[in-house]
C-alpha positions in Angstrom: 2.4 4.4 18.6 3.1 2.4 15.5 6.8 2.5 14.5 7.5 5.2 11.9 6.9 4.4 8.2 10.0 4.1 6.2 10.4 7.0 3.8 9.3 6.2 0.2 12.8 7.0 -1.1 14.3 4.0 0.8 14.7 0.9 -1.2 15.6 -2.6 -0.1 15.4 -5.7 -2.2 12.5 -4.7 -4.3 11.0 -2.2 -1.9 10.2 1.4 -2.8 8.4 0.8 -6.2 5.4 3.0 -6.9 2.5 2.0 -9.1 0.1 4.3 -10.9 -3.4 2.9 -10.6 -6.1 2.8 -13.3 -9.5 4.0 -11.9 -12.5 2.2 -13.5 -15.9 3.9 -13.2 -18.7 2.2 -11.5 -21.8 2.0 -13.8 -24.6 4.1 -12.5 -28.2 4.3 -13.8 -28.2 8.1 -13.7 -25.0 8.3 -15.9 -26.0 6.5 -19.2 -22.8 7.8 -20.9 -19.9 5.5 -20.1 -17.1 7.3 -18.4 -13.5 6.6 -19.5 -11.0 5.2 -17.0 -8.8 7.7 -15.1 -5.1 7.4 -15.0 -2.4 9.4 -13.2 -4.6 10.3 -10.3 -3.6 7.8 -7.7 -0.4 5.9 -7.1 0.4 3.3 -4.5 3.8 2.3 -3.2 4.7 -1.3 -2.8 4.0 -2.2 0.9 6.9 -2.7 3.2 6.7 -5.5 5.7 9.0 -6.1 8.6 8.8 -8.3 11.8 8.2 -6.8 15.2 8.9 -8.0 18.7 6.1 -8.2 21.2 7.4 -5.0 22.9 7.4 -3.1 19.6 3.9 -4.4 18.7 2.7 -3.1 22.1 3.5 0.4 21.0 5.2 1.4 24.2 2.6 0.0 26.6 4.6 -1.9 29.1 1.8 -4.1 30.3 0.8 -5.1 26.8 4.5 -5.6 25.9 4.9 -8.3 28.6 1.7 -10.0 27.5 2.6 -10.1 23.8 6.1 -11.3 24.6 4.5 -14.2 26.6 2.6 -15.2 23.4 5.7 -15.2 21.2 5.3 -19.0 20.6 1.7 -18.5 19.5 1.7 -15.3 17.4 4.0 -13.3 15.2 3.7 -9.5 14.7 4.6 -7.7 11.5 4.5 -4.1 10.5 2.9 -3.5 7.1 3.2 0.1 5.8 2.4 1.8 2.5 2.1 5.2 0.9 -0.8 6.3 -1.2 -0.5 9.5 -3.4 -3.5 11.5 -4.6 -2.7 13.8 -7.5 -4.6 16.9 -8.6 -5.6 17.6 -12.2 -6.2 20.8 -14.2 -9.7 19.8 -15.4 -11.4 20.7 -12.1 -12.5 17.1 -11.3 -11.4 16.7 -7.7 -11.6 13.7 -5.4 -14.4 14.0 -2.8 -13.6 10.8 -1.0 -11.5 7.7 -1.2 -11.1 4.4 0.6 -8.2 1.9 1.0 -9.0 -1.5 2.4 -6.8 -4.5 3.4 -8.2 -8.0 3.8 -5.8 -10.2 5.8 -6.0 -14.0 5.2 -4.2 -17.1 6.3 -5.3 -19.6 3.5 -6.5 -23.0 4.8 -6.6 -21.9 8.4 -9.8 -21.9 10.5 -11.6 -18.8 11.5 -10.0 -18.6 14.9 -6.5 -18.7 13.4 -6.9 -15.9 10.9 -4.7 -12.8 11.1 -6.0 -9.5 12.4 -5.0 -5.9 12.4 -3.6 -5.6 15.9 -3.2 -1.8 15.5 -3.7 0.7 12.7 -2.4 4.2 11.9 -3.7 6.8 11.5 -6.9 6.1 13.4 -8.4 9.6 13.0 -7.3 12.9 11.7 -9.5 16.0 11.6 -9.1 19.4 10.0 -10.7 22.7 11.1 -13.6 24.1 9.1 -15.2 27.5 9.0 -18.7 27.6 10.6 -21.4 28.1 8.0 -24.0 29.0 10.5 -24.7 29.5 14.2 -25.0 26.5 16.5 -26.0 26.6 20.2 -24.6 23.9 22.4 -24.7 23.1 26.1 -21.5 23.2 28.1 -20.8 19.5 28.0 -22.3 18.5 24.6 -20.5 17.2 21.6 -22.3 16.5 18.4 -21.1 14.4 15.5 -23.1 15.1 12.3 -22.1 14.1 8.8 -18.4 13.7 9.7 -18.3 17.1 11.5 -17.4 17.2 15.2 -18.5 20.3 17.1 -16.5 20.7 20.3 -17.8 23.6 22.4 -14.7 23.7 24.7 -12.5 24.5 21.7 -14.9 27.0 20.3 -14.6 25.7 16.8 -15.5 22.9 14.4 -13.5 20.1 12.9 -14.3 17.7 10.1 -12.8 14.2 9.9 -10.4 14.0 7.0 -9.3 10.4 7.5 -10.7 7.7 9.7 -9.1 4.3 10.2 -11.3 1.4 11.3 -11.1 -2.4 11.7 -8.6 -2.7 14.6 -8.7 -6.4 15.9 -10.4 -7.4 12.7 -9.2 -9.0 9.5 -10.4 -6.3 7.2 -9.1 -2.9 8.3 -9.6 0.2 6.1 -9.1 3.9 5.9 -11.6 6.4 4.6 -10.7 9.9 3.4 -13.1 12.8 2.9 -12.1 16.1 1.3 -13.2 19.4 2.8 -13.4 22.8 1.1 -10.2 23.9 2.7 -8.4 20.5 2.6 -8.5 18.8 -0.8 -7.6 15.2 -1.2 -4.2 15.8 -2.6 -0.7 14.6 -1.6 0.9 11.6 0.1 -0.8 9.6 2.9 1.2 7.1 4.9 -0.7 4.2 6.3 0.4 1.4 8.6 -0.9 -1.6 10.5 0.5 -4.1 12.8 -0.6 -7.6 11.7 -1.0 -10.4 14.3 -0.9 -13.8 12.8 -0.4 -17.3 14.1 3.3 -18.1 14.5 4.8 -19.5 11.3 1.5 -19.3 9.3 1.7 -18.1 5.7 -0.3 -14.8 5.5 -1.6 -12.7 2.7 -3.0 -9.1 2.4 -5.5 -8.3 -0.4 -5.6 -4.6 -1.1 -8.5 -2.6 -2.6 -8.7 1.1 -3.5 -11.8 3.2 -4.4 -12.5 6.9 -4.9 -15.2 9.3 -5.9 -14.6 12.2 -8.4 -16.8 15.2 -8.8 -17.4 15.9 -12.5 -18.6 19.3 -13.6 -21.5 18.0 -15.7 -22.3 14.6 -14.2 -21.7 15.2 -10.6 -20.2 12.4 -8.3 -18.7 9.4 -10.2 -17.5 6.5 -8.1 -14.4 4.6 -9.3 -12.6 1.4 -8.2 -8.9 1.0 -8.8 -7.5 -1.8 -10.9 -4.5 -2.9 -9.0 -1.5 -4.7 -10.7 -0.8 -8.3 -9.4 2.2 -7.0 -7.4 -0.2 -4.9 -5.3 -3.4 -6.9 -5.4 -2.2 -9.6 -3.1 0.8 -9.2 -0.8 2.7 -12.0 0.9 2.9 -10.7 4.4 5.0 -13.7 5.3 
């Protein structure tokens, strides 16, 4: 598995800073009244980047470790980790979902020499939900419907709370979905191993979005305005 994320309290040479994000509403036709920006709802810690050996990047897989070590003169591997904090408010406007995306880029390099997310964490995390109705399944059937996984062998239901995607691509992302029993509140640690051509300057562009359920207006999507220190990170 990906090496553990450093606790947010640890600081080294500028590491450990946390930034409160301003959420700007997305203009929708069905909401003619402009919504004010939201503050104090999401904060993002400054990403921490550290180099990895091929063995570390292989996440304990001996076969992969030997292969990645053999490519040491072609590729570098770096661990990028960050912590996102979702905060509750007293006005009853909870988050229903959120997304954090990272676009990896090696400026000036051709498409076949762009960095990729070699591995991401978490890839998936589900939470149990209480069945709202009856469901008949055959012995070996699994259904996935609207983010809910029905697993007959376990005799219960689970809903995906976070899904990571984009492994081996340059644009990995994580998507969070609140459930009635698991609100989108608290700290979430995210990490990815970046594979980039050896010695190549590499950047990571970060985006954050979320949807809030307002009492009168329903679902309002927001996009975070990130400070320059977070918007683009020099991975190398």
